[in-house]
N, C-alpha and C positions, 0 to 999 in steps of 0.2 A: 322395725319394721322386715327392710332390706334382706338381712338377717333367719327372718321367718319363713321368707319367699324362698332365700337359697336355696336354704333344708329344705322347703318342703321336693321343691326344683329335684337336687341330690338324691329327695329320698325317690322320685318321677322315674329319676334314670338308673337310681342303681336298680327298679321293679323291673325295667327291660332290658338290664343287663347291662349296661353300661358304665366306666371306671369314671368314677368324681373327682377321683384321687388320685393325677395324673403318674408317674415315676419316670418317663421320658420326656423330650422331645415331642415326637410323634407323637403319644398321646393329647397329649397340649394341644397341635398343631390341632387330633383329630377334632378335638375341646372348640376347638374357635373359631374351627370350620365349621362346627353341625351352630353356630351359637349365632352362625353367619348365617346360615339356610335360613334358620328358627326365627329370626329379626324379621330375613326379607318375603318367610310363606306370612310370617304376620302383618305384615306390612301391604301383601299383594291382598289379603284377607280387610282388613279396613279401608285399604283406597279402593278396590274391584267390587267388595263388596257394602261396606256402612257406609263407607262418600259416597257411592252413587246412588243408592238408593234414597241417600239421603239429596239428594242432589235431584229423584227424581220427586220429591216430594215440593222441588223448591220450585220447577220451574210445569205443578200440577196447582201451586201453591195461587190465587186472587189478589195477595198480595205481591209488590215491587219492591222494596223493600229488598229481602230475600235474596234477586234477582241479582244486586248490586254485588252481596257478601258471595253468590258465586262468581259468578265475573271476575272481583279479583282473587279467584278460589284460595278463603279460608279456610275451608273443612280441608284441604291437597295440605296447605300449612302446618299443619292443624296434627293433621295424619303422620308425615313425616319424622312425627317427632316423637308415636309408638315402638318403632323398627329404636331408637333409640333408645329409649325406655328400654325396652325388653334386651341388645345388649350392653348396657349398663350395668345390668342382673347376671349377665350367664356369659360376658366373656371374663370379669375379676373373678369368678366361680370354678375356670374356666382354668383361670390365673396362678391356683389357690396355691402354691408353690414357688409362686415366684413374686416373693410379697412384692421389692424396690416393683417392677414391671405391670407389677395388680395395682400397686395405687396409682400409681403413675395413670395407666391404662386409666383406672376406675376417675382419677381428675378431669382425664380431657375428655368423656364420654361426659361429663357432669357441666362444662362445659362447654360440649357441643351440643344439650339439652338445651339451657339455657341462651345459647343464639338464636338457633330453635325456635324457641317459643320466640324472644321476640321479638323476629321474623314473623311469624302466622300475629303476634301481637297489631304489630303494625302494622298489616293486610288491613288486619282488623278495624283501624285505627280512620289507614283508607277508604273501606267503605262507607265507617260512618261517616264520616267526613263528604261523603257524593251525596249521602243518604238528606245530607242536613243542607245538599246545596239543592236537590230539587226540591223539597219539601222545603225549601225557600229562611228554612232559619237561620243561614248564617247572612243573612240581610237586617237581621233584628242580630245576631251574638257574630262579634268573629270567629269564628267553630276553625277554621282551617288554623287562626293560632295558639286554636286550645289546644291546637293535637298536635300544633310541631313542637313548643311546651316539653308536651310526655311525651314525642320522641328524644328529647333529646331528655326528658328527666330521667327513662328508661335506659337510654346509651348509658348516660353514666353509670347510673345503676349496675347495669351489665361486668361495665369495665370493670365497677370495683369487685362484683362481686366472681368476675372473671380471677380478677391477679389473686383474690383472696384461698378460690378457692385450690388454682394453681399451688399457690402458695402455700398449702393447709395452718392461715391465719383468719381471725375473724376479725371478717370484713369489718369490726367497729375500727378498730386497728390502725386498717385506713383511712374510714374515717374519721379519726384525730387530728390525720394532714395535713385535710385540706384548706383546714383553720390559717396557713403560711401559706397558701396559694388568693384565695381570693379575693385578692392585689392584682395578682396579673392576671385568674381567669374575669374582671371584674373591667380589667383592659384585652384582651384579647376576643372575650362576648361583647362588651360594650353599646354595641348596634343591637343586637337579639334581647340585652338587659331594657335600653332605652324601648325596643321597638316590642316589648310585650310589656311591659310598661303604659304603653302611647294604645298598644292594642285595645287596651282596660278600660282607657280615658273613653275611645272612641269608640267602644263597645258600649262602656255607663249614659254617652251623653246620646249616644245614634249619630255620634259627625258621618257619619259617612258610613255606605254596607257596596258590597257590587251589585253596578246596576246600575246609583245613582252616576249625577253626569256633574264634573266640579267640574270646577277653572283654578287652575292655576299659576301664576303668566312665570312666578319664578321661576318652575319649571317646565316648564313652555304645556304642561297638562291641561287640555281643553277638546276631554271626552267622556267615555263610560266605564266605572271603577268595575276591572274584570272579576279585580281579587283584591284581600284584604288577607298574608302571611300575618307571619313571628314577625319580620322588617320591612318587612318592603310594602306599599301598593298599587299594582298594578292598575295605568291606567290606559285603555284604546283611546286614541283620538280619533277626532271626523276625521281625517287625513288621514289614515290607520293606521298613523305611526304609533308606538307602544313607546311609554314614558313609566319608570319603575319610581316613584318620590318615596324614602326611607318615611315611614308608619312613624317616627315622631315629630317628624315638620308637618303634617295636620297639628298636632298640636302647638308646635311652637312656633311655629307662621299662621299668618293669615288667606284662608280657600275660600272659595262660594261653593257651595251645594245647589242646584238646584232642582232637588230632588220635591220640598216645598212649588214649587213651580209645579212639577208634574202630578203631586198628587192635591193640586188645588182642586184643577181642572181648566183654570185660565193661562193665558199667559200673553204677560203684556204687551200692544204695542207703543209705544213711546215716541211718533214721531210728528217733526213740524214742516208744512207749508214753507215757503218768504215768501211774502207780494209785495211787490213793485209798490211804497208808495207814492208815489205819483201818482196811479193808478186806483187814487183810494176817491171815491167821491161819494156826494149825496145822490137818491136813487132821481130821475124824474117821473111824472107819475105814470107817464107810459110803463116807466121796467119797470111799475109797482103792479099794475095790471097785469106786464103781461106775466113779472115774477106770481104773481097770486091765485095763475094759473095750474101749480107746481106742486101735486099734493100734499107734498115733503112742508109744503109755506103757505099754506092754505089756510087753518088754524092762525098758523104765528100773522096773516099779514092782515086776516078779519082784527085782530085781536090790538095789532097793534095801530092803528088806523082810525081806530078808535078809539085809540086813546092818545094819539097825532091829534082827531080832533078838535075832544076832549078841552087838551088846553091849550090847542092855536087860541081853537076862540077867544082864550082868555086873557087874552098879550093878543097885545095894540101891536103895531107894524108887523103880521105873525108874515107880509109875503118878503120883508127879508128875513134872508138863512140864517143873520147872528143873532136874532130879537127868537125864533120857532125853533120847534123841533122838525126832523125829518130824517128818518131809517134813509141809513147811506148803504151802499153794496158790502160793505168788510160786514157790520153789524150781520149783514141780512147774510150773506154767506155761512157767518155761524151758526144763524138757526139753522141753517137748510141742512149743516153737517148732522147740527148735533140730530134731529131729524132724520139721516141717513143712519148712522150708525143703530139708532134705536133701537130702526127699522131692520139692522141687517139682523138675517139668521146665520152669522157664524159670529158675532158677538154674544160674549157671555154678560146677559141684560142683571145679572148679581152683582156686580164687582164693580170695580171706580168706573166710571163714563163722563168727560171730559171732553169737551173741545175750548179751548181756552187759546186768550192774544199774549203772547208774551210780550217782554219787555220789546223795542223795537231797535234794530241795531243798521246796520251800514246795508246791509243787504238786503232792509228790506225789514217784514212787520211779520213775524211768526208767529203763525195761527196752530197750534197744537193739537192732535190728538194726543187722545192718553184714553185708551177702552182693554180690552182683555178679551181675547180670542177664545177661542171654546172648545178648540181641537186645541190639542199642545207639541202634537207630531210640526218637529220641524218642516219637510218640506211642507206640510199643508200651514202652518202654521205662515209660511210665507206666499203662498199660495195667496191667503185670503190678504196680506197687509198688502202685499200687490197690486189686489183688486182692487179699494178701498182708496190707495194709492194713485194707480190709475183714474177712476171718477174722477178723481179728486183736482188731478191736474187739466181732466179736459174739461169739465164743468167748469171751469173756471171764466171763462170769457160767459156767458150765460149773466154773469152778477160784471161785466166790466170791466174785472180781477187779471190782475198778469203775474205770474208768480217771476219771482227774482235770479239774473239769471248773469254770471260777466258773462262782460264781451270777449266771444274770440272770434278766429282769425276771420271771417266770414266777415262777419260783422267792423270790422278794419276794414278790409276789402271794400268792401260795401261803401262806406263812408268815403275810402281816396276813392270812388268809382264816378260819384259824385260832386 
């Protein structure tokens, strides 16, 4: 094919009176210079004409993915290959009487074309990776890992092909020797190979994706995943530091992914208030009447009063507390909290909702609130949690209860003053 093209160019130049079989160095230099001029003119035509026209079409199009290709200058990098192709045809033609120089120039130009082609393909892959990020495809698949792997593959292929071109040998000749270097490749590219395998596992099991909140104490990572590459996972911690985790560590070691919480629409609150045991007692009749006026307790107090009257009416010596059933301030407090969180507009009503009493400890009796907020954003979650427990601590005296608190310096000084 190249020979036919050269014959056509030779015939065309001969018609214009240009000698295509130079017999001296001056003629050869003129032919080489003419080849360079022609290649430059072709490049200007392609860049200023074809590429510019295509960029105008891209700018006017309604889709956005082609703008990313234009921003990465993919067309410009492919355009520069055209003058290299022209030179690979014309320069050897100008050096027909210098076989060694012609052959060497042809090989160098072929390698140059290969390098320029790989460069343009790299740019296309970068643009494709950015398009995947924009369309959130990278949240489901480790696109960057695949792009990096393909780049690595192209790099090795280009090296082998370039050497084969320069040595004028078949690429198979050089590929046959790679088996001997397998052990060395495994050693040098250990992290790359492990990272790629890990990337496949991470993608297949959807273990981690950009945007996920992960926590991995071994590496001090606690933040949002920014990038999943061939060998590492980049995490921006909440304190704005950045942690780089080897990709294979996410497969071999344990880590926590908070994606499920974000997707569920609810974030858990699991916190206790410690009640001083000495403040727990039965409610008096006056306290029952007063607490019965609280909106959240009206139904509960009415129902419990009927149950207690019915039970105590069947019991002898019901005036003795040990023989009868009575309401306690801590039990009434739990009933109030359950109604309070059940009617809270920031509590997810379709998820677990518990107010329970845990086993007593030396610090007191824990009353645990186990609920989910309907807003998973960190700042809003903390505000909701704070508002709920502000109310819990403030309402304790209404039930005659006290929160446990270890003695402070002021407590000890007050005892000394007494």
